[in-house]
C-alpha positions as CSV (number, residue, x, y, z in Angstrom):
1,M,-11.9,-19.2,-8.7
2,A,-8.7,-21.0,-9.6
3,E,-6.4,-18.1,-8.6
4,R,-5.8,-17.4,-4.9
5,I,-4.4,-13.9,-4.4
6,G,-2.3,-12.2,-1.9
7,F,-3.1,-8.5,-1.3
8,I,-0.8,-6.1,0.5
9,G,-1.9,-2.5,1.4
10,L,-5.4,-1.8,2.6
11,G,-5.8,2.0,2.5
12,Q,-9.0,3.4,0.9
13,M,-8.1,2.1,-2.5
14,G,-6.8,-1.2,-1.4
15,Q,-9.8,-1.9,0.8
16,A,-12.2,-1.2,-2.1
17,M,-10.3,-3.3,-4.6
18,A,-9.8,-6.2,-2.2
19,S,-13.5,-6.2,-1.3
20,N,-14.5,-6.4,-4.9
21,L,-12.2,-9.4,-5.5
22,L,-13.8,-11.1,-2.6
23,R,-17.3,-10.4,-3.9
24,D,-16.3,-11.9,-7.2
25,G,-15.3,-15.1,-5.5
26,Y,-11.6,-14.9,-5.3
27,S,-9.8,-16.3,-2.3
28,L,-7.6,-13.6,-0.6
29,R,-4.8,-13.5,1.9
30,V,-4.4,-9.9,3.0
31,Y,-1.8,-7.9,4.9
32,N,-1.8,-4.3,6.2
33,R,0.8,-2.7,8.4
34,T,-2.1,-1.5,10.6
35,S,-4.0,-4.7,11.0
36,E,-7.3,-3.0,12.2
37,K,-7.9,-1.9,8.6
38,A,-8.1,-5.6,7.5
39,A,-10.9,-6.4,9.9
40,A,-13.8,-5.6,7.6
41,L,-12.3,-7.8,4.9
42,A,-12.0,-10.7,7.3
43,G,-15.7,-10.5,7.7
44,Q,-16.0,-10.9,4.0
45,G,-13.9,-14.1,4.0
46,A,-10.4,-12.8,3.6
47,K,-7.6,-14.5,5.5
48,L,-5.6,-12.0,7.6
49,V,-1.9,-12.7,7.8
50,L,0.8,-11.2,10.1
51,H,3.6,-10.7,7.5
52,P,3.7,-9.8,3.8
53,I,5.5,-13.0,2.9
54,Q,2.4,-14.9,4.2
55,T,0.3,-13.5,1.4
56,A,2.3,-15.4,-1.2
57,E,2.3,-19.0,-2.3
58,P,4.7,-20.6,-4.8
59,G,3.8,-19.6,-8.4
60,G,1.0,-17.4,-7.2
61,I,-0.1,-13.8,-7.6
62,V,0.4,-11.0,-5.1
63,I,-1.1,-7.5,-5.6
64,T,0.4,-4.5,-3.8
65,S,-1.4,-1.2,-3.3
66,L,1.0,0.9,-1.3
67,A,1.5,4.6,-0.8
68,S,5.1,5.2,-1.8
69,D,8.3,3.8,-3.4
70,H,9.7,3.1,0.0
71,A,6.7,1.0,1.0
72,V,6.8,-1.1,-2.1
73,E,10.6,-1.6,-1.9
74,S,10.4,-2.6,1.8
75,V,8.0,-5.4,1.0
76,V,9.9,-6.6,-2.1
77,L,13.5,-6.0,-1.1
78,G,13.4,-6.1,2.6
79,D,14.3,-9.0,4.9
80,Q,12.1,-12.0,4.2
81,G,10.8,-10.4,1.0
82,L,8.0,-12.2,-0.8
83,L,9.9,-12.9,-4.1
84,D,11.6,-16.0,-2.8
85,R,8.3,-17.3,-1.7
86,L,6.6,-16.6,-5.0
87,G,9.4,-18.1,-7.1
88,P,9.2,-19.3,-10.7
89,N,5.9,-18.4,-12.4
90,G,4.9,-16.1,-9.6
91,I,3.5,-12.7,-10.4
92,H,3.7,-9.4,-8.5
93,V,1.2,-6.8,-9.6
94,S,2.2,-3.4,-8.4
95,M,-0.7,-0.9,-8.4
96,S,1.2,1.9,-6.7
97,T,2.2,5.2,-8.1
98,I,6.0,5.0,-8.0
99,A,8.9,6.4,-9.9
100,P,9.7,4.6,-13.2
101,A,13.3,4.3,-12.0
102,T,12.0,2.4,-8.9
103,A,9.9,0.1,-11.2
104,R,13.0,-0.6,-13.3
105,R,15.0,-1.7,-10.2
106,L,12.1,-3.8,-9.0
107,A,11.7,-5.5,-12.3
108,E,15.4,-6.4,-12.5
109,H,15.2,-7.7,-8.9
110,H,12.2,-9.9,-9.8
111,Q,14.1,-11.5,-12.6
112,K,16.6,-13.0,-10.2
113,Y,13.7,-15.0,-8.6
114,Q,12.0,-15.7,-12.0
115,V,9.0,-13.7,-10.8
116,S,7.1,-11.5,-13.3
117,Y,6.7,-7.9,-12.4
118,V,3.5,-6.2,-13.7
119,A,2.9,-2.5,-13.2
120,A,-0.8,-1.7,-13.0
121,P,-1.4,1.7,-11.5
122,V,-4.9,3.1,-11.6
123,F,-6.8,6.3,-12.2
124,G,-9.8,6.9,-10.0
125,R,-10.7,7.9,-6.4
126,P,-11.8,5.5,-3.7
127,E,-15.5,5.9,-4.7
128,A,-14.5,4.8,-8.3
129,A,-12.6,1.8,-6.9
130,A,-15.7,0.8,-4.8
131,A,-17.9,1.0,-7.9
132,R,-15.4,-0.9,-10.1
133,Q,-14.9,2.2,-12.3
134,L,-11.1,2.5,-12.2
135,W,-9.1,2.9,-15.3
136,I,-6.0,0.7,-15.2
137,V,-2.8,1.1,-17.1
138,L,-0.7,-2.0,-17.6
139,S,2.9,-3.0,-18.6
140,G,5.1,-6.0,-18.1
141,P,5.6,-9.5,-19.5
142,Q,2.8,-10.5,-21.9
143,A,2.1,-13.9,-20.4
144,A,1.9,-12.5,-16.9
145,K,-0.4,-9.7,-18.1
146,E,-2.7,-12.2,-19.7
147,R,-2.9,-14.2,-16.5
148,V,-3.8,-11.2,-14.4
149,R,-6.1,-9.6,-16.9
150,P,-9.3,-11.3,-15.6
151,I,-8.4,-10.2,-12.1
152,L,-7.9,-6.6,-13.0
153,A,-11.1,-6.6,-15.1
154,V,-13.0,-7.1,-11.8
155,L,-11.5,-3.9,-10.5
156,G,-12.1,-1.4,-13.3
157,Q,-14.0,-0.3,-16.3
158,G,-11.1,-0.5,-18.7
159,L,-7.5,-1.7,-19.1
160,F,-4.9,0.0,-21.3
161,D,-1.8,-2.0,-22.2
162,F,1.5,-0.1,-22.7
163,G,3.7,-3.0,-23.7
164,E,6.3,-5.1,-22.0
165,T,8.6,-2.4,-20.6
166,A,7.9,-2.9,-16.9
167,W,8.0,0.8,-16.0
168,A,6.0,2.2,-18.9
169,A,2.7,2.2,-17.0
170,N,4.3,4.2,-14.2
171,I,5.3,6.9,-16.7
172,V,1.7,7.0,-18.0
173,K,0.4,7.2,-14.5
174,L,2.7,10.2,-13.7
175,C,1.6,11.9,-16.9
176,G,-2.0,11.5,-15.9
177,N,-1.6,12.7,-12.3
178,F,0.4,15.7,-13.6
179,L,-2.5,16.7,-15.8
180,I,-5.0,16.3,-13.0
181,A,-2.9,18.5,-10.7
182,T,-2.6,21.0,-13.5
183,A,-6.4,21.0,-13.9
184,I,-6.9,21.6,-10.2
185,E,-4.6,24.6,-10.3
186,A,-6.4,25.9,-13.4
187,I,-9.8,25.4,-11.9
188,G,-8.7,27.2,-8.7
189,E,-7.3,30.2,-10.6
190,A,-10.4,30.5,-12.8
191,L,-12.9,30.3,-9.9
192,V,-11.0,32.9,-7.9
193,L,-10.9,35.2,-10.9
194,A,-14.7,34.8,-11.2
195,E,-15.3,35.3,-7.5
196,K,-13.3,38.5,-7.2
197,N,-15.3,39.9,-10.1
198,G,-18.7,39.1,-8.7
199,I,-19.5,35.8,-10.4
200,D,-20.9,32.9,-8.4
201,R,-18.1,30.3,-8.5
202,V,-20.5,27.3,-7.9
203,R,-22.6,28.3,-10.9
204,L,-19.5,28.8,-13.0
205,A,-18.1,25.4,-12.1
206,D,-21.4,23.9,-13.0
207,M,-21.6,25.6,-16.4
208,L,-18.0,24.7,-17.3
209,G,-18.5,21.1,-16.2
210,Q,-21.5,20.8,-18.5
211,T,-20.0,22.5,-21.5
212,L,-16.4,23.2,-22.3
213,F,-15.0,20.7,-19.7
214,A,-17.6,18.0,-19.5
215,C,-15.3,15.3,-18.0
216,P,-14.9,13.7,-14.6
217,V,-11.8,15.7,-13.5
218,Y,-13.3,19.1,-14.2
219,Q,-16.7,18.2,-13.0
220,G,-15.6,16.5,-9.7
221,Y,-12.8,18.9,-8.8
222,G,-14.7,21.9,-10.1
223,Q,-17.5,21.3,-7.6
224,R,-15.1,20.3,-4.8
225,I,-13.1,23.6,-5.2
226,A,-16.2,25.7,-5.8
227,T,-17.7,24.5,-2.5
228,D,-14.5,24.3,-0.5
229,R,-15.1,20.6,0.2
230,Y,-11.8,19.0,0.9
231,E,-12.7,16.4,3.6
232,P,-12.8,13.5,3.7
233,A,-9.8,13.3,1.4
234,G,-10.1,11.0,-1.5
235,F,-6.4,11.5,-2.3
236,R,-4.3,13.2,0.4
237,L,-2.5,16.4,-0.4
238,A,0.8,14.9,0.9
239,L,0.5,12.2,-1.8
240,G,-0.1,14.9,-4.4
241,L,3.2,16.4,-3.5
242,K,4.9,13.0,-3.7
243,D,3.5,12.5,-7.2
244,V,4.5,15.9,-8.5
245,D,8.0,15.3,-7.1
246,L,8.1,12.0,-9.0
247,V,7.1,13.9,-12.2
248,L,9.9,16.4,-11.7
249,Q,12.5,13.7,-10.9
250,T,11.5,11.7,-14.0
251,A,11.6,14.9,-16.1
252,A,15.0,15.8,-14.9
253,S,16.4,12.4,-15.6
254,T,15.3,12.7,-19.2
255,Q,16.0,16.4,-19.7
256,V,12.4,17.5,-20.0
257,P,11.6,21.0,-18.7
258,M,8.3,21.2,-16.9
259,P,7.8,24.7,-15.5
260,V,4.1,24.0,-14.6
261,A,5.2,21.0,-12.5
262,S,7.6,23.3,-10.7
263,L,4.8,25.7,-10.0
264,L,2.7,22.9,-8.7
265,H,5.5,21.7,-6.5
266,D,5.7,25.1,-4.8
267,R,1.9,25.2,-4.4
268,F,1.9,21.8,-2.7
269,V,4.8,22.7,-0.4
270,A,3.0,25.9,0.7
271,A,-0.1,23.9,1.5
272,M,1.9,21.4,3.5
273,A,3.5,24.2,5.4
274,K,0.0,25.4,6.4
275,G,-0.9,22.0,7.9
276,R,-3.0,20.7,5.0
277,S,-1.2,17.4,4.3
278,D,-4.1,15.1,5.2
279,I,-7.0,16.9,3.4
280,D,-7.8,16.4,-0.3
281,W,-5.1,17.4,-2.8
282,A,-7.6,19.8,-4.4
283,A,-7.0,22.0,-1.3
284,I,-4.0,23.6,-3.1
285,A,-6.9,25.8,-4.4
286,L,-7.1,27.4,-1.0
287,G,-3.6,28.9,-1.5
288,I,-4.8,30.4,-4.8
289,A,-7.7,32.1,-3.0
290,E,-5.4,33.3,-0.2
291,D,-3.0,34.8,-2.6
292,A,-5.9,36.8,-4.0
293,G,-6.8,38.1,-0.6
294,L,-9.9,35.9,-0.1
295,E,-10.6,34.3,3.3
296,R,-11.2,30.6,3.4
297,G,-11.6,29.8,7.2
298,N,-9.1,28.0,9.3
299,R,-8.2,25.1,7.1
């Protein structure tokens, strides 16, 4: 492959995506704050580096898959940031779920170094990333998007381009995650209603997932909630709270009332207070059951 890629952030999603790039023949330099997580990729041929800046080469491409706005900003804006190393014709592909306002700041900062900023957040859990079944939303400079498109095509089943406004894809990502969290809440409420009225919640989830709501979100989360299966976490509950907060911040900045998002915020905060931050975000459904007087063990 002509492109040699830097990859920063090797959580569950980053590991799966980087591994697929290696399998497709790309040369990768990888960095993770906890270096042990990069060991498996080294066995696949990736070069491990000790600092984020070492993932970049002049005019090259660096992909970041990091958990928060702060993590992305610390790599890009911190001391010895990678933009100076990338320089003219370099591209930074940010696959993180971050605030549109943060993406705007990052894009403006990139311009000072003549580096293109491309937002490319994804929809899909780690198992989808491993199977190259992610949905990827994209925004940023057209020429940069065309250059990275073949790389992103290795990672997912489809790309959706939302134009050249750098933060547009981040708004789309927040809208999608808000709808998933809303579905989790609705599924949890419906299954508790059924259970308290003598209906088998597993059978109900199966029926709904085959008929009225025959889609991955309702099928996957329906079964997860119906069987109280929240570990291992595909997406940690603490990150769900982070994303709902980003939705509310963005809504407030544009004067959009979102009462359901406010309800979700409280549901996530309550779950965090009960020590559930590291299990799957679908575990907010445990709070729904508890509010209805149902016992759900010691989670």
